[in-house]
Every structure is written in structure tokens, then in C-alpha cells.
C-alpha positions as CSV (number, residue, x, y, z in Angstrom):
1,X,24.8,58.9,69.9
2,X,28.6,58.5,70.4
3,X,30.0,55.1,71.5
4,X,33.3,54.6,73.3
5,X,35.5,51.8,72.1
6,X,38.1,50.4,74.5
7,X,41.2,48.8,73.0
8,X,41.5,45.5,74.9
9,X,44.3,44.2,72.6
10,X,45.7,46.4,69.9
11,X,46.8,43.6,67.5
12,X,50.1,43.6,65.6
13,X,49.6,47.0,64.1
14,X,46.2,48.8,64.1
15,X,46.0,52.4,63.0
16,X,43.4,55.0,62.2
17,X,43.1,55.6,58.4
18,X,41.0,57.5,56.0
19,X,41.7,58.5,52.4
20,X,44.8,60.4,53.3
21,X,46.1,63.9,52.9
22,X,46.9,64.5,49.2
23,X,48.5,67.7,47.9
24,X,51.4,68.1,50.3
25,X,54.1,66.1,48.4
26,X,56.0,69.4,47.8
27,X,56.4,69.6,51.6
28,X,57.7,66.1,51.8
29,X,54.5,64.7,53.2
30,X,53.1,61.6,51.5
31,X,49.4,61.1,51.0
32,X,49.2,58.1,53.4
33,X,45.7,56.8,54.1
34,X,44.4,53.3,53.7
35,X,46.8,50.9,52.0
36,X,43.7,49.2,50.5
37,X,41.4,52.1,49.7
38,X,38.6,50.0,48.1
39,X,38.2,48.0,51.3
40,X,38.1,51.1,53.4
41,X,35.4,52.7,51.2
42,X,33.3,49.5,51.2
43,X,33.4,49.2,55.0
44,X,32.2,52.8,55.3
45,X,29.4,52.3,52.8
46,X,28.1,49.3,54.6
47,X,27.5,51.2,57.8
48,X,26.2,54.4,56.1
49,X,29.3,56.5,56.5
50,X,30.9,58.7,53.9
51,X,33.5,56.7,52.0
52,X,36.4,58.6,53.4
53,X,35.4,58.4,57.1
54,X,38.1,57.5,59.6
55,X,38.2,53.7,60.3
56,X,40.7,51.2,61.6
57,X,43.3,49.5,59.5
58,X,44.5,46.2,61.1
59,X,47.6,44.4,60.0
60,X,48.0,40.6,60.1
61,X,46.8,40.1,63.7
62,X,43.6,42.0,64.5
63,X,42.6,43.8,67.7
64,X,40.1,43.1,70.4
65,X,37.7,46.0,71.0
66,X,35.0,46.5,73.7
67,X,32.0,48.7,72.9
68,X,30.2,50.6,75.7
69,X,27.1,51.1,73.6
70,X,25.1,49.7,70.7
71,X,27.1,50.0,67.4
72,X,27.0,48.9,63.8
73,X,30.3,47.9,62.2
74,X,31.7,46.3,59.0
75,X,34.9,44.4,58.5
76,X,36.4,44.2,55.0
77,X,39.8,43.4,53.4
78,X,41.8,40.3,54.1
79,X,40.2,37.0,55.0
80,X,40.0,36.7,58.8
81,X,38.0,35.0,61.5
82,X,36.0,37.7,63.4
83,X,33.8,37.2,66.5
84,X,31.4,39.3,68.6
85,X,31.0,37.9,72.1
86,X,32.5,34.6,70.9
87,X,30.1,34.2,68.0
88,X,31.4,34.2,64.4
89,X,30.3,37.2,62.3
90,X,30.5,37.7,58.5
91,X,32.9,39.9,56.7
92,X,31.8,42.5,54.1
93,X,28.5,43.0,55.9
94,X,26.9,45.3,58.5
95,X,27.2,43.7,62.0
96,X,25.3,44.8,65.1
97,X,27.3,44.9,68.3
98,X,25.3,45.2,71.6
99,X,26.4,47.5,74.4
100,X,29.1,45.7,76.3
101,X,30.0,43.7,73.2
102,X,33.5,42.4,72.5
103,X,34.8,42.3,68.9
104,X,37.8,40.1,68.3
105,X,39.8,39.6,65.0
106,X,42.2,36.7,64.6
107,X,45.2,36.4,62.3
108,X,44.5,36.9,58.6
109,X,44.4,33.7,56.5
110,X,44.6,35.4,53.1
111,X,45.8,39.0,52.6
112,X,47.3,41.3,55.1
113,X,45.0,44.2,56.1
114,X,41.5,44.5,57.5
115,X,39.3,47.6,57.8
116,X,36.9,48.1,60.6
117,X,34.4,50.9,60.0
118,X,32.0,51.9,62.8
119,X,28.7,53.7,62.1
120,X,29.4,57.4,62.7
121,X,33.1,57.1,61.9
122,X,35.9,57.5,64.4
123,X,36.8,60.8,66.3
124,X,40.5,61.4,65.7
125,X,42.6,64.5,65.5
126,X,42.8,65.9,61.9
127,X,46.1,67.1,60.5
128,X,46.2,68.7,57.1
129,X,42.7,67.6,56.4
130,X,43.2,63.9,57.4
131,X,43.1,61.7,60.5
132,X,45.3,59.1,58.8
133,X,48.3,57.7,60.8
134,X,51.4,58.2,58.7
135,X,54.1,55.9,60.0
136,X,56.8,57.6,57.9
137,X,56.3,61.3,58.8
138,X,54.7,60.7,62.2
139,X,51.6,62.7,61.3
140,X,48.2,61.6,62.7
141,X,47.3,59.4,65.6
142,X,49.7,56.8,67.0
143,X,49.0,53.1,66.5
144,X,46.4,51.8,68.9
145,X,47.6,50.8,72.4
146,X,45.9,48.6,75.0
147,X,43.7,50.5,77.4
148,X,43.1,53.4,74.9
149,X,39.6,54.6,74.2
150,X,38.3,55.8,70.9
151,X,35.0,57.6,70.4
152,X,32.7,57.4,67.4
153,X,31.1,60.3,65.7
154,X,27.4,61.0,65.3
155,X,25.8,58.9,62.5
156,X,24.5,60.7,59.4
157,X,21.5,59.4,57.7
158,X,20.1,55.9,57.8
159,X,21.8,52.5,57.8
160,X,21.8,51.2,54.1
161,X,19.0,48.9,53.3
162,X,21.5,46.4,51.8
163,X,24.0,45.5,54.4
164,X,26.1,42.9,52.6
165,X,28.4,43.1,49.7
166,X,29.7,40.1,47.7
167,X,33.5,40.3,47.3
168,X,35.5,37.9,45.1
169,X,38.3,36.0,47.0
170,X,41.8,37.3,46.2
171,X,44.0,35.3,43.8
172,X,46.5,32.9,45.4
173,X,49.2,34.6,43.3
174,X,48.2,38.2,42.5
175,X,49.0,39.6,39.1
176,X,49.8,43.3,39.2
177,X,49.7,45.2,35.9
178,X,52.5,47.7,35.4
179,X,53.7,50.2,32.8
180,X,57.3,51.1,32.0
181,X,58.7,53.6,34.5
182,X,60.5,56.9,33.8
183,X,63.9,55.3,34.3
184,X,63.4,52.0,32.5
185,X,66.3,53.1,30.2
186,X,68.7,52.7,33.2
187,X,68.2,48.9,33.0
188,X,69.3,46.2,30.6
189,X,67.1,45.7,27.5
190,X,65.6,42.4,29.0
191,X,65.0,43.8,32.5
192,X,61.3,44.6,32.0
193,X,60.7,41.3,30.4
194,X,62.5,39.6,33.4
195,X,60.3,41.6,35.8
196,X,57.2,40.3,34.0
197,X,58.4,36.7,33.5
198,X,59.5,36.1,37.1
199,X,57.8,34.9,40.2
200,X,58.4,37.3,43.1
201,X,58.2,36.8,46.9
202,X,57.2,39.4,49.4
203,X,60.0,40.1,51.9
204,X,59.3,40.3,55.7
205,X,61.0,43.7,55.6
206,X,57.9,45.2,53.9
207,X,55.7,47.8,55.6
208,X,53.3,50.6,54.8
209,X,56.1,52.5,53.0
210,X,56.9,49.8,50.5
211,X,56.7,46.1,49.6
212,X,60.2,44.7,49.2
213,X,60.5,41.8,46.8
214,X,62.8,38.8,46.5
215,X,63.6,37.4,43.1
216,X,66.1,37.6,40.3
217,X,68.4,40.6,40.1
218,X,67.1,43.2,37.6
219,X,70.3,44.1,35.7
220,X,71.2,47.8,35.3
221,X,73.0,49.5,32.4
222,X,73.8,52.5,34.5
223,X,75.4,52.5,38.0
224,X,75.9,56.2,38.6
225,X,73.9,58.1,41.2
226,X,70.4,59.3,40.3
227,X,69.4,62.7,41.7
228,X,66.4,62.5,44.0
229,X,63.1,62.9,42.1
230,X,59.4,62.7,42.8
231,X,57.9,59.3,43.6
232,X,54.4,58.1,43.1
233,X,52.3,55.4,44.9
234,X,53.0,52.2,43.0
235,X,56.4,53.2,41.7
236,X,58.7,50.2,41.5
237,X,62.2,51.3,42.7
238,X,65.3,49.2,42.2
239,X,68.2,49.8,44.6
240,X,71.7,48.5,44.0
241,X,70.8,45.0,45.1
242,X,68.5,44.7,42.0
243,X,65.6,43.6,44.2
244,X,62.5,45.8,43.5
245,X,60.4,47.8,46.0
246,X,56.8,48.7,45.4
247,X,56.0,52.0,47.0
248,X,52.9,52.0,49.2
249,X,50.7,54.6,51.0
250,X,53.4,56.0,53.3
251,X,56.1,56.1,50.7
252,X,58.7,58.9,50.7
253,X,57.8,61.7,48.2
254,X,61.2,61.7,46.7
255,X,63.8,59.0,46.1
256,X,67.1,58.3,44.4
257,X,66.6,54.7,43.2
258,X,65.6,54.4,39.5
259,X,62.0,53.4,38.9
260,X,61.7,50.6,36.3
261,X,57.9,50.4,36.3
262,X,54.8,51.7,38.0
263,X,51.8,49.6,39.2
264,X,48.5,50.4,37.5
265,X,46.1,52.4,39.7
266,X,43.5,49.6,39.5
267,X,46.0,47.2,41.2
268,X,47.3,49.4,44.0
269,X,44.8,48.0,46.5
270,X,46.0,44.5,45.7
271,X,49.5,45.7,46.4
272,X,48.4,46.9,49.8
273,X,47.2,43.3,50.7
274,X,50.5,41.6,49.9
275,X,51.8,39.6,52.9
276,X,55.3,38.4,53.7
277,X,56.1,35.1,52.0
278,X,53.4,35.5,49.4
279,X,54.2,35.1,45.7
280,X,53.1,37.6,43.0
281,X,53.7,38.3,39.3
282,X,53.7,41.3,37.1
283,X,52.1,41.9,33.7
284,X,53.6,44.6,31.5
285,X,51.0,46.7,29.7
């Protein structure tokens, strides 16, 4: 049975996300999808959805959502206080919400993004095989607004017998493993070593397209213009300022800044949880 969810408060930035729309980079369309794919998949598994079902991605300050019918949800990702009708509920577990229930998420204490999966998934318009909201290209649903109503789909199968998943807390200072990028030769011989030896701070200018970092300037050997070339999720671009940018889910498919290194696939989800002011380090593989 479908449930209607009313957005009482939208939070700082809450969007519909799934696993994205791969295969359209040649058209200038990024994959998009969840910035922390592992957390999205876990939330869906906990409520018995397919891993790629559409769910909500909440950024920093979570939403308040009213349910007109009985629902089962799961909240994963960043550490955050969550309540149903004023009572605390656990993260990384299946949570029953009664008809008329109000779900409220506070401000994250560690990490940046939460995922709210609802049993049955969310009904949202699909574009190019995905319901993800792409903030760069404008494809997909707009970010949530107060007063908006979202419908859930019909549940498939049974609720999993195990409704809780132990998740290790994130590191205070995440370590992202990287490999040398295709334009590492554009930089001074010690630039990669400097990238790995330094502590970096996440800039407040970061978003779903990229995490901008503050730290020592990465010295370049070449200062001529690089022709635009294809960009990958996790590529670390270095503009003229020498301050690196880690490309995230909504990144442009091409770019003209040289890529000094690329984040390992296993650490991309950790990159999606980096919050402004947080420190991080790199390890060169």
C-alpha cells in the first residue's frame, strides 16, 4: 500500500537519489546518484528494497517528514539524532513509523549526508533510467520543498528478518587512498609527495560536484592551458590556485584542470561524507 509523505521542513538540502544514470558522459551528463552509495544501498536493504531504489539524501540539516500511513524506514550515513513523534530512533536499522507519525532529523554531528529509505521506495519521475536529482545538469526532481508530498511505491517481498546493521564509526580524520593521475607529470616532482604528506581542510565552497580543499599549494611545472578532457568520479583536479578539488557525483564530465591523482573506488563514499571544516589526509598507492 502506498504511503504519502508530507515535507514539513525540507532541511538544508534534501534530494531524491538512487544509483544514478551511468552511460551518458558522452552527452555531458554525469552519473549523479548518491554521494555515499554504500549508505544508500544499506538503507534500502534494511527495509527490503532493491539496493538502487530511490531514497532521500539529506545534507547537514535533515528534514521533518509526516507520514499518512504505516511505514518502515531506515536512516544511514552520517551520525545524526533522529526522532519519531519525539522519541529517539536508531540509525542503521529498520524503524516502524505509525500512521500520522512525524520523522525529524537534526544536524549531523559526524559526516555530512544521511539517507532515508522507505519500504517500497519513492515514486519520482525517471529521466534516462534514474530518479536522481542532478544539481549540475538540472535533471531529475528538484530538492524537497516545504508542503510537498512524496508517494512511496508498493513493497516487494518481505521485510528482512535482520533489521539492524552494525556500522563502524567514521575516522576523525579520513584517509583517502589515491593513485597518480593522468596529468601528474604537469606537477613538480615533489607534488604527489606533498599531497600525501599534508593535512587538508574541506572548504565551505564544496558541494555535490566537488570537494574543494585548503592546504599547501601543489606546485606545477607547466602553466599552459590543458585542453578539456574526460573526468572521472574521484579525480583530483588542481586549478591555478594549486588547491585541489575532489570530483563528486555531480561532477562535470569534462574539465580543463590537470588531474594530479584519483581517489580509489573504495574510498569514494568516504569522500561523499566530507563536511566543511573537516580535516583529511591522502595515502598514495
